[in-house]
N, CA, C and O of each residue as an XYZ file, in Angstrom:
460
protein
N     102.821     33.483    116.230
C     101.567     34.143    116.580
C     101.115     35.009    115.400
O     101.928     35.661    114.745
N      99.844     35.003    115.150
C      99.237     35.828    114.119
C      99.404     37.298    114.506
O      98.992     37.695    115.596
N      99.993     38.101    113.641
C     100.287     39.498    113.967
C      99.026     40.320    114.231
O      99.101     41.375    114.862
N      97.865     39.851    113.756
C      96.626     40.575    114.033
C      96.315     40.591    115.523
O      95.609     41.479    116.000
N      96.833     39.623    116.253
C      96.536     39.508    117.680
C      97.687     39.972    118.548
O      97.655     39.769    119.761
N      98.688     40.580    117.975
C      99.839     41.042    118.739
C      99.505     42.287    119.556
O      98.870     43.220    119.065
N      99.940     42.280    120.791
C      99.823     43.461    121.650
C     101.208     44.028    121.971
O     101.377     44.744    122.958
N     102.194     43.704    121.134
C     103.538     44.230    121.320
C     103.484     45.752    121.363
O     102.835     46.382    120.529
N     104.170     46.339    122.342
C     104.202     47.790    122.473
C     103.033     48.372    123.236
O     103.013     49.570    123.519
N     102.060     47.546    123.574
C     100.894     48.011    124.322
C     101.133     47.853    125.825
O     101.894     46.994    126.270
N     100.458     48.709    126.586
C     100.541     48.645    128.047
C      99.144     48.426    128.609
O      98.149     48.863    128.031
N      99.088     47.737    129.750
C      97.781     47.438    130.334
C      97.853     47.481    131.855
O      98.862     47.125    132.464
N      96.757     47.925    132.443
C      96.564     47.872    133.887
C      95.370     46.968    134.139
O      94.283     47.187    133.605
N      95.590     45.937    134.971
C      94.526     45.014    135.349
C      94.400     45.072    136.866
O      95.313     44.662    137.583
N      93.273     45.581    137.356
C      93.073     45.615    138.804
C      92.594     44.250    139.265
O      91.909     43.541    138.528
N      92.960     43.885    140.491
C      92.553     42.590    141.029
C      93.110     41.435    140.218
O      92.411     40.455    139.960
N      94.375     41.550    139.813
C      94.945     40.578    138.889
C      95.651     39.389    139.501
O      96.163     38.548    138.762
N      95.700     39.282    140.805
C      96.469     38.195    141.414
C      95.723     36.872    141.463
O      96.346     35.823    141.626
N      94.410     36.897    141.325
C      93.622     35.673    141.449
C      92.497     35.631    140.425
O      92.134     36.652    139.840
N      91.956     34.451    140.218
C      90.734     34.267    139.441
C      90.775     34.833    138.036
O      91.755     34.679    137.308
N      89.673     35.498    137.670
C      89.539     36.052    136.322
C      90.623     37.078    136.038
O      91.175     37.106    134.938
N      90.937     37.922    137.016
C      91.982     38.924    136.826
C      93.321     38.291    136.486
O      94.044     38.776    135.615
N      93.645     37.215    137.171
C      94.892     36.477    136.924
C      94.913     35.960    135.487
O      95.927     36.078    134.798
N      93.803     35.392    135.036
C      93.710     34.872    133.672
C      93.833     35.990    132.640
O      94.464     35.809    131.599
N      93.233     37.140    132.924
C      93.318     38.280    132.002
C      94.766     38.760    131.888
O      95.245     39.037    130.788
N      95.459     38.859    133.024
C      96.872     39.267    133.004
C      97.676     38.317    132.120
O      98.430     38.763    131.255
N      97.520     37.014    132.330
C      98.277     36.040    131.542
C      97.965     36.133    130.057
O      98.867     36.058    129.223
N      96.693     36.294    129.728
C      96.299     36.350    128.317
C      96.872     37.592    127.637
O      97.454     37.492    126.556
N      96.715     38.749    128.255
C      97.256     39.975    127.662
C      98.781     39.900    127.541
O      99.345     40.281    126.516
N      99.433     39.415    128.578
C     100.894     39.310    128.552
C     101.361     38.298    127.503
O     102.402     38.495    126.875
N     100.603     37.223    127.312
C     100.997     36.220    126.316
C     100.921     36.773    124.894
O     101.573     36.252    123.990
N     100.126     37.827    124.694
C     100.057     38.488    123.396
C     101.068     39.621    123.275
O     101.081     40.339    122.275
N     101.925     39.787    124.302
C     103.030     40.730    124.202
C     102.873     42.045    124.932
O     103.790     42.866    124.903
N     101.753     42.278    125.581
C     101.560     43.543    126.300
C     102.409     43.576    127.570
O     102.684     42.540    128.175
N     102.816     44.774    127.958
C     103.428     44.997    129.273
C     102.288     45.263    130.238
O     101.431     46.108    129.978
N     102.278     44.549    131.344
C     101.159     44.610    132.271
C     101.616     45.127    133.625
O     102.706     44.805    134.098
N     100.766     45.930    134.235
C     100.881     46.238    135.656
C      99.558     45.810    136.268
O      98.487     46.136    135.756
N      99.644     45.083    137.359
C      98.440     44.669    138.047
C      98.528     45.079    139.502
O      99.607     45.353    140.028
N      97.388     45.113    140.131
C      97.364     45.420    141.553
C      96.416     44.460    142.241
O      95.512     43.894    141.626
N      96.642     44.297    143.514
C      95.775     43.459    144.331
C      95.913     43.935    145.763
O      96.962     44.455    146.143
N      94.872     43.765    146.561
C      94.991     44.204    147.946
C      95.707     43.184    148.816
O      96.066     43.489    149.954
N      95.922     41.976    148.300
C      96.664     40.951    149.035
C      98.113     40.887    148.552
O      98.385     40.456    147.432
N      99.024     41.315    149.397
C     100.442     41.269    149.029
C     100.915     39.837    148.818
O     101.728     39.576    147.930
N     100.415     38.908    149.626
C     100.810     37.502    149.515
C     100.407     36.947    148.149
O     101.225     36.340    147.458
N      99.149     37.155    147.759
C      98.670     36.664    146.455
C      99.415     37.335    145.309
O      99.788     36.681    144.335
N      99.628     38.631    145.427
C     100.316     39.376    144.382
C     101.745     38.866    144.201
O     102.182     38.626    143.075
N     102.470     38.700    145.302
C     103.850     38.214    145.214
C     103.912     36.822    144.591
O     104.798     36.545    143.784
N     102.980     35.949    144.959
C     102.938     34.593    144.403
C     102.726     34.651    142.893
O     103.417     33.972    142.133
N     101.769     35.463    142.468
C     101.480     35.575    141.037
C     102.633     36.200    140.268
O     102.952     35.752    139.167
N     103.263     37.225    140.827
C     104.396     37.861    140.153
C     105.548     36.877    139.950
O     106.196     36.889    138.903
N     105.806     36.028    140.945
C     106.854     34.999    140.792
C     106.491     34.024    139.666
O     107.337     33.651    138.853
N     105.228     33.625    139.639
C     104.752     32.692    138.613
C     104.918     33.289    137.212
O     105.406     32.618    136.303
N     104.514     34.538    137.043
C     104.612     35.180    135.731
C     106.065     35.383    135.320
O     106.402     35.252    134.143
N     106.922     35.702    136.280
C     108.347     35.868    135.971
C     108.926     34.557    135.453
O     109.687     34.545    134.485
N     108.561     33.450    136.106
C     109.038     32.129    135.667
C     108.568     31.800    134.254
O     109.256     31.088    133.522
N     107.416     32.306    133.871
C     106.871     32.074    132.532
C     107.422     33.059    131.502
O     107.131     32.944    130.312
N     108.214     34.025    131.962
C     108.798     35.007    131.052
C     107.846     36.117    130.642
O     108.075     36.789    129.637
N     106.779     36.317    131.411
C     105.810     37.366    131.088
C     106.232     38.687    131.719
O     106.782     38.716    132.820
N     105.969     39.778    131.008
C     106.337     41.119    131.491
C     105.202     41.697    132.330
O     104.313     42.376    131.817
N     105.250     41.417    133.621
C     104.198     41.859    134.536
C     104.840     42.462    135.773
O     105.732     41.869    136.380
N     104.377     43.639    136.136
C     104.772     44.254    137.402
C     103.515     44.374    138.244
O     102.404     44.200    137.742
N     103.691     44.670    139.520
C     102.518     44.746    140.371
C     102.742     45.600    141.593
O     103.874     45.872    141.993
N     101.637     46.017    142.175
C     101.692     46.766    143.422
C     100.453     46.457    144.250
O      99.400     46.093    143.726
N     100.613     46.612    145.546
C      99.498     46.404    146.463
C      98.612     47.636    146.409
O      99.094     48.763    146.527
N      97.309     47.419    146.231
C      96.372     48.531    146.138
C      94.977     48.037    146.495
O      94.530     46.993    146.022
N      94.309     48.799    147.329
C      92.893     48.571    147.616
C      92.131     49.621    146.818
O      92.124     50.795    147.189
N      91.489     49.212    145.726
C      90.857     50.183    144.834
C      89.669     50.900    145.462
O      89.154     51.859    144.886
N      89.230     50.454    146.621
C      88.163     51.197    147.303
C      88.712     52.413    148.044
O      87.945     53.228    148.557
N      90.050     52.539    148.101
C      90.709     53.663    148.761
C      91.169     54.690    147.726
O      91.971     54.375    146.847
N      90.663     55.907    147.831
C      91.037     56.959    146.881
C      92.551     57.180    146.864
O      93.146     57.310    145.795
N      93.167     57.224    148.032
C      94.613     57.471    148.074
C      95.384     56.315    147.430
O      96.402     56.546    146.778
N      94.915     55.079    147.602
C      95.557     53.942    146.946
C      95.408     54.037    145.425
O      96.352     53.758    144.687
N      94.215     54.432    144.962
C      94.006     54.580    143.514
C      94.906     55.667    142.941
O      95.479     55.491    141.866
N      95.038     56.780    143.641
C      95.905     57.864    143.170
C      97.356     57.406    143.091
O      98.056     57.699    142.121
N      97.803     56.685    144.118
C      99.175     56.158    144.125
C      99.368     55.160    142.980
O     100.413     55.152    142.329
N      98.356     54.318    142.737
C      98.424     53.351    141.636
C      98.588     54.065    140.303
O      99.415     53.659    139.486
N      97.824     55.111    140.071
C      97.910     55.820    138.798
C      99.262     56.508    138.631
O      99.787     56.576    137.519
N      99.829     57.015    139.718
C     101.174     57.593    139.651
C     102.191     56.514    139.274
O     103.078     56.748    138.453
N     102.057     55.342    139.876
C     102.969     54.227    139.589
C     102.874     53.820    138.129
O     103.889     53.688    137.445
N     101.648     53.621    137.652
C     101.430     53.192    136.266
C     101.946     54.246    135.286
O     102.579     53.908    134.286
N     101.681     55.500    135.567
C     102.158     56.573    134.698
C     103.677     56.579    134.624
O     104.252     56.763    133.551
N     104.317     56.379    135.751
C     105.778     56.346    135.796
C     106.332     55.132    135.047
O     107.276     55.260    134.269
N     105.754     53.973    135.278
C     106.233     52.746    134.636
C     106.082     52.775    133.122
O     106.964     52.324    132.392
N     104.957     53.310    132.657
C     104.628     53.261    131.239
C     104.831     54.594    130.521
O     104.354     54.775    129.400
N     105.534     55.523    131.160
C     105.798     56.804    130.517
C     104.531     57.562    130.152
O     104.480     58.251    129.133
N     103.513     57.428    130.989
C     102.259     58.133    130.759
C     101.362     57.501    129.715
O     100.323     58.069    129.377
N     101.739     56.327    129.191
C     100.983     55.680    128.114
C     100.283     54.425    128.629
O     100.940     53.440    128.964
N      98.964     54.458    128.692
C      98.187     53.290    129.079
C      97.193     52.999    127.963
O      96.328     53.821    127.663
N      97.320     51.820    127.347
C      96.447     51.452    126.239
C      95.210     50.673    126.670
O      94.140     50.819    126.079
N      95.362     49.843    127.703
C      94.284     48.937    128.096
C      94.069     49.042    129.597
O      95.023     48.992    130.375
N      92.808     49.189    130.001
C      92.440     49.196    131.409
C      91.376     48.129    131.633
O      90.314     48.155    131.011
N      91.674     47.190    132.530
C      90.706     46.165    132.896
C      90.390     46.362    134.367
O      91.211     46.068    135.235
N      89.188     46.866    134.640
C      88.744     47.094    136.018
C      88.048     45.833    136.490
O      86.829     45.697    136.384
N      88.836     44.923    137.006
C      88.343     43.609    137.378
C      87.655     43.572    138.727
O      86.846     42.677    138.973
N      87.946     44.506    139.602
C      87.437     44.392    140.974
C      86.716     45.632    141.467
O      86.798     45.965    142.649
N      86.023     46.307    140.595
C      85.260     47.469    141.020
C      84.139     47.016    141.937
O      83.302     46.200    141.551
N      84.123     47.537    143.127
C      83.121     47.146    144.104
C      81.924     48.075    144.046
O      82.081     49.293    143.962
N      80.734     47.509    144.092
C      79.535     48.340    144.159
C      79.638     49.204    145.405
O      79.951     48.714    146.490
N      79.377     50.472    145.240
C      79.443     51.397    146.363
C      80.804     52.029    146.558
O      80.938     52.940    147.374
N      81.831     51.573    145.830
C      83.164     52.150    146.026
C      83.366     53.433    145.239
O      84.293     54.195    145.513
N      82.504     53.675    144.266
C      82.593     54.897    143.479
C      81.298     55.679    143.672
O      80.227     55.208    143.290
N      81.389     56.877    144.266
C      80.175     57.661    144.500
C      79.395     57.894    143.213
O      79.966     58.240    142.179
N      78.081     57.698    143.294
C      77.218     57.942    142.152
C      77.105     56.791    141.171
O      76.291     56.849    140.250
N      77.904     55.741    141.347
C      77.849     54.598    140.442
C      76.805     53.614    140.936
O      76.876     53.134    142.067
N      75.843     53.321    140.087
C      74.785     52.383    140.453
C      75.180     50.988    139.988
O      75.465     50.777    138.809
N      75.197     50.049    140.905
C      75.534     48.666    140.576
C      74.318     47.791    140.839
O      73.603     47.976    141.824
N      74.101     46.858    139.963
C      73.033     45.896    140.175
C      73.658     44.515    140.257
O      74.617     44.206    139.551
N      73.104     43.700    141.123
C      73.608     42.331    141.249
C      72.630     41.393    140.562
O      71.493     41.762    140.266
N      73.085     40.192    140.316
C      72.234     39.170    139.729
C      70.996     38.975    140.591
O      69.886     38.834    140.079
N      71.198     38.969    141.903
C      70.081     38.764    142.822
C      69.015     39.841    142.653
O      67.826     39.525    142.613
N      69.416     41.100    142.553
C      68.426     42.168    142.414
C      67.740     42.091    141.064
O      66.564     42.441    140.962
N      68.430     41.646    140.026
C      67.807     41.502    138.713
C      66.793     40.356    138.693
O      65.772     40.432    138.009
N      67.082     39.302    139.443
C      66.165     38.157    139.478
C      64.846     38.495    140.137
O      63.835     37.860    139.839
N      64.827     39.480    141.028
C      63.598     39.868    141.724
C      62.661     40.677    140.849
O      61.481     40.799    141.178
N      63.133     41.226    139.766
C      62.313     42.119    138.912
C      61.283     41.320    138.142
O      60.506     41.890    137.376
């Protein structure tokens, strides 16, 4: 691997990482050497993905978390801080829901098409 693309020693949190785009992001970052923690609100999907990544030799941990829940987000950050010794280099917010963060304005493709 070209050393310019190495993520050795880096840590990453990918929310919604058990399926779809999040799953692909986890694999890509881990394949470049990063240590990853991901979360998903589906324990079944998360467990399936964690087994798959372990078989591939990727360094990925995970926890169940519904990011629309403040208490779940707080618990997630405590977990990540503990796992990575307080060091987080990369954050991929894959599943931020419109309306889940007070004051955050989200626009959808549909609303943009009406303009």
